[in-house]
C-alpha positions as CSV (number, residue, x, y, z in Angstrom):
1,M,0.0,0.0,0.0
2,G,1.3,3.4,-0.8
3,R,1.9,6.0,1.9
4,L,-0.9,8.4,2.7
5,N,-0.5,12.1,2.3
6,G,-1.4,14.7,5.0
7,A,-4.8,15.5,3.5
8,Q,-5.8,11.8,3.4
9,R,-4.6,11.2,7.0
10,K,-6.7,14.2,8.1
11,F,-9.7,12.9,6.2
12,L,-9.4,9.5,7.8
13,R,-9.1,10.9,11.3
14,G,-12.3,12.8,10.6
15,V,-14.1,9.7,9.4
16,A,-12.9,7.8,12.5
17,H,-14.0,10.5,14.9
18,G,-17.2,8.8,16.0
19,Y,-15.8,5.3,16.0
20,K,-15.3,3.2,19.2
21,P,-12.1,1.1,19.6
22,L,-12.7,-2.4,18.2
23,V,-9.6,-4.0,19.7
24,Q,-7.9,-3.5,23.0
25,I,-4.3,-4.4,23.6
26,G,-3.9,-5.5,27.2
27,K,-0.9,-5.7,29.5
28,E,0.4,-8.8,27.7
29,G,1.0,-6.7,24.6
30,L,1.0,-7.9,21.0
31,T,0.1,-11.6,21.0
32,D,-0.8,-13.6,17.9
33,N,-4.4,-13.4,19.1
34,V,-4.3,-9.6,19.2
35,F,-2.7,-9.4,15.8
36,G,-5.4,-11.7,14.5
37,A,-8.1,-9.6,16.0
38,I,-6.7,-6.4,14.6
39,D,-6.2,-8.0,11.1
40,D,-9.8,-9.3,11.1
41,A,-11.2,-5.9,12.2
42,I,-9.2,-4.0,9.7
43,A,-10.1,-6.4,6.9
44,A,-13.8,-5.9,7.7
45,H,-13.8,-2.2,8.3
46,E,-10.7,-0.7,6.6
47,L,-10.5,2.0,9.3
48,I,-10.5,1.1,13.0
49,K,-9.5,2.4,16.4
50,I,-7.5,0.3,18.8
51,K,-7.0,1.0,22.5
52,M,-3.6,0.3,24.2
53,A,-3.1,-0.3,27.9
54,A,0.7,0.1,27.6
55,E,2.7,3.1,28.9
56,R,3.6,5.9,26.4
57,D,7.1,4.6,25.4
58,E,5.7,1.1,24.9
59,R,2.8,2.5,22.8
60,E,5.2,4.3,20.5
61,E,6.8,0.9,19.8
62,L,3.6,-1.1,19.4
63,V,2.2,0.9,16.5
64,P,5.2,0.5,14.1
65,A,5.1,-3.3,14.9
66,I,1.4,-3.4,14.0
67,E,2.0,-1.4,10.8
68,E,4.8,-3.6,9.6
69,R,3.2,-7.0,10.4
70,L,-0.3,-6.1,9.1
71,D,0.7,-3.8,6.2
72,C,-1.6,-1.0,7.6
73,E,-0.9,2.6,8.4
74,C,-1.5,4.6,11.6
75,V,-3.3,7.8,10.6
76,G,-3.4,9.3,14.1
77,M,-2.9,8.7,17.8
78,I,-4.8,10.4,20.6
79,G,-3.6,9.2,24.0
80,R,-4.1,5.5,24.3
81,I,-6.1,5.3,21.0
82,A,-4.5,4.6,17.6
83,I,-6.4,4.9,14.3
84,L,-5.3,2.3,11.8
85,Y,-6.2,2.2,8.0
86,R,-5.6,-0.4,5.4
87,Q,-7.4,-0.1,2.0
88,N,-9.4,-3.2,1.0
89,P,-7.5,-4.9,-1.9
90,D,-10.9,-5.6,-3.6
91,P,-12.2,-2.3,-5.2
92,E,-15.8,-3.7,-5.0
93,R,-15.6,-4.0,-1.2
94,R,-14.0,-0.7,-0.3
95,T,-16.1,1.4,2.0
96,I,-13.9,4.5,2.2
97,T,-13.0,6.7,-0.8
98,L,-9.8,8.7,-0.2
99,P,-9.7,12.3,-1.4
């Protein structure tokens, strides 16, 4: 997936504003089950919020690990909430049209 530009990131943050976190990362961190849950949620919705229980320095390490393993992109972080986006590879099933 190509990198998103600033306007696209801002647009996606706006779309996600009313969303509730679909996945919570607990104290045990990124387990295979957590990766699976995030992957399933992002495949179904394209744009999701996740909530992280980790401390700030740990949260800053979690997001790049998720982006790399699941080929998604973090479009914003607010406190313990991260907004992740991955475009559906099937054009027929895409629910979000980027500007």
